[in-house]
N, C-alpha and C positions, 0 to 999 in steps of 0.2 A: 362034647361041650354042652353044659347045661343052658337051656334057653332062658334068656333074660325076661323077667316078668314085666309086663307093661306098667307104666306109671299112670294111675287114674286118679284124678282130683274129684273130690266131692264137696260141694258147697254146704255150709253149715246151716242148720236151723237156728232160730233165735228165740230167746225168752222175751216176750213182749213187755213183761212187767219190769224186768231188770235191765233190758236192752243188752243182754249178754249172749253172744254166740256160744254154742255148746263147747267149742274148743278154743275160741279166740274172739277178740273184738274185730271189727271190720278192718281189713287191710287197705292200704293205699293202692291207687291204680298202678303205680310203678312196681309195687310188690306183686300184684296180680299178674302184670305183664311178664315179669321175670319168672314167676312160677309156671305160667302157661307155656313158656318157651320149652320147658322140659317135660311137659305132660304128653302122654300118648292117648289120653281120652278124658272126658269129663262126664260125671253123672250129676244131673240136677235133680234133687229129690223133692218130695212134697214139703208143704209148709202149713202151719196153722193160720197164716196170714193170707190176705188177698192182695193181688197186684193193685197198686194205686191207680184208680181210673184216670187220674190226670195225665198219666203216662201214655194213654191212648185217646186223649182228648175228650173225656167224658166227665160230667159231674157225678158225685157219689150217689148211688141208689140208696134208698132207706134201708134196704136189707144187706148192704155192703158189710162184710166182716171186718176184722181188725186189719189195719194197714200199717206196714212198717217200712219207711223209706230206706233204711239201712239195708234191709234184706233185698229190696228191689234193686238198689244201686249195686250191691255186690254181684248179684246174678247177672245184671245187665252188663257190667264190666267184663265178667268172665265170658259172656256170650259174644262180646265184641272181639275178644281174643280168639275164641273158637272160630269165628267167622274169618278172622285175619289169617290164622294158621291152618284152617281146614281140619281142626281137631275133631275126632269122632265124638259124638254126643249121644247120650241116652238121657231123656228128660221124662220125669214122672210127675203126674198130677199138676201141682203148682209149677213145676219145672216146664211142663208143656205150655202152660198158660203164659209164663213170662217169656218163653221162647217165641211164642206167637206175637206177643207185644213187641219184642225186640225186632221183629221183622215187619212191623207196621200194622199188625193185625189188631183186632178188638175182641173184647170179652163180653159175654152175658154176665152181669154182676150178681144176679140171683135167679136161678133156674125156676124155682117154684112160682115166683111172682111175675116173671117175664115170659115164660113159655107155657102157653095153654096146652094142656094134655100131656105134660111131662110125666115120665115115669119116676120112680123113687131113685134118686142118685146119692142119697146119704143113708146108707144101709144100716149103720151102727154096728153093734156087736152081733155075732163074731165077725171081726174085721177081715178075716181071710176067706170068708165064704163067698163063692161066686154068686152074685145076686141078679145079674141080668146078662143078656147076650149082646154081642156086637156083630154087625155085618162088616165083612172085610172086602176091601177093594180088590178086584181081580187083577192079578199081576203085581200086587204090592209085596213088599218084603214081609209084612205081617201075614198075608195070605200064604206065602210060601213057607213061612215058619210054622204056621198052624196046619198047613196041608188041608185047608178047608176054607169055605167062604164065610165062616162064622166062628165065634168063640164065646165062652162063658167067662166073665170077669167080675171082680169085686168093684165096689163103687163108694167113694168117699169124697164127694165134692158138691158144692152148691153153686159154683161158677162153671162156665164152659166157653168154648171157642164160639165167637160170633162170626167175624170176618177173618178168613185165613190170611196170614201174612205172606209176604213175598218169598219166593223160593221154597215154598212149603205146599204139600198136597195132602188133603184129608184122605185117610185110608181106612177109617173105621167109623161106624155110626151106630147109635142105639135106635130102637124102634120109634122114638119120638123125634128123630132127626138130628140129635146133637152129635157133633164131631167127637170121637173118642180116641183118635190117633192122628198124628202128622208125620210125614216123612219128607226129607229133602231129596228132590229128584235129580240133582246135579251129579254128573259123573265125578268119581273119585271123592265123593263126600259120603259120610255116614252120619245121619242125624235121624234118630227115631224117637218119637215122643208119644207117650200113652197117658190117657187120663186115669186109668186104673193103677193099681199098685202090684206089679209083678213080684216085688220083694216080700209080699204077704202070701203065705201058703205055697211058695215056689216048690217046696219039697214034693208036693203031690200034683203039681201042675206042669205039664210038659211044655206048654207054650211059654210060660214064665222062664223055665230053664233055657229054652232056645233063645229067648230074647237076650238074656244075659250072656249066653255063649256066643251069640252073633256079635254083640257089643265088644266082648273081650277079643274075639277074632279080629274085628275092625281095628282095635287099638294095637294089636300085634302087627298087623299089616302096615299101619301108619308108622309104627316104630321102625319096622324093617325098611320101608321105603325112604323114610327120612335118613336112616343110617347109611343107606346106599348113596343117597344124594350128597351127604356130607363127605363120605369117602371119595366120591367122584370129584367133588370140589377141591378136596385136599390134593388129590393126585394131579388134577389139572393145573394146580398152582405150584407144584413141585418143580425143581430145576433138575434137568437131566443132562 
């Protein structure tokens, strides 16, 4: 019997000038809830926008980039559903930042003007080139995947994690001290967030391949476990 593929949802990026998502307009909360109930995993990708600082209690910094409330609202709604259903999550760049905000964390709004001695975090082209190293937390999922205490990654962000949110642990840092990855330490949860872009240059990067493979594995396990629970519930309710 052929193995059923997991169902993975990906939130859309948005055109800030036309307020159009690449595939659709913003869905309503009821629609997001109904879709999330049938997902085995969610991938939160990067975005050209910044998270609105009002969502973590800050006024806008002069170097704050474009902000789009519709994008923030959509991602925060799906993050609520992820938390409610314990859906596996892979968050990338903006996705990591909005995850942190959803858990009560805060952000550095502009690295260059707020962090003295920062390295270059907006590398430009070529975008898939690894441009700096990260130190990995001993015993973390990332360290196990990398089979090393460090890794080379690309870098395309001007904001960063300031205060880490609840139920999250920082698991990677650059030499200037910025957090480059977050993981959810709770049992039976899979939430991995990275500041870099593993979808860029993954063909030649073993860690990127392992990140996606581990995420897909988590979605399959989630689907299998949920299926067993549903069958158990049906059997317990049947009349014999």
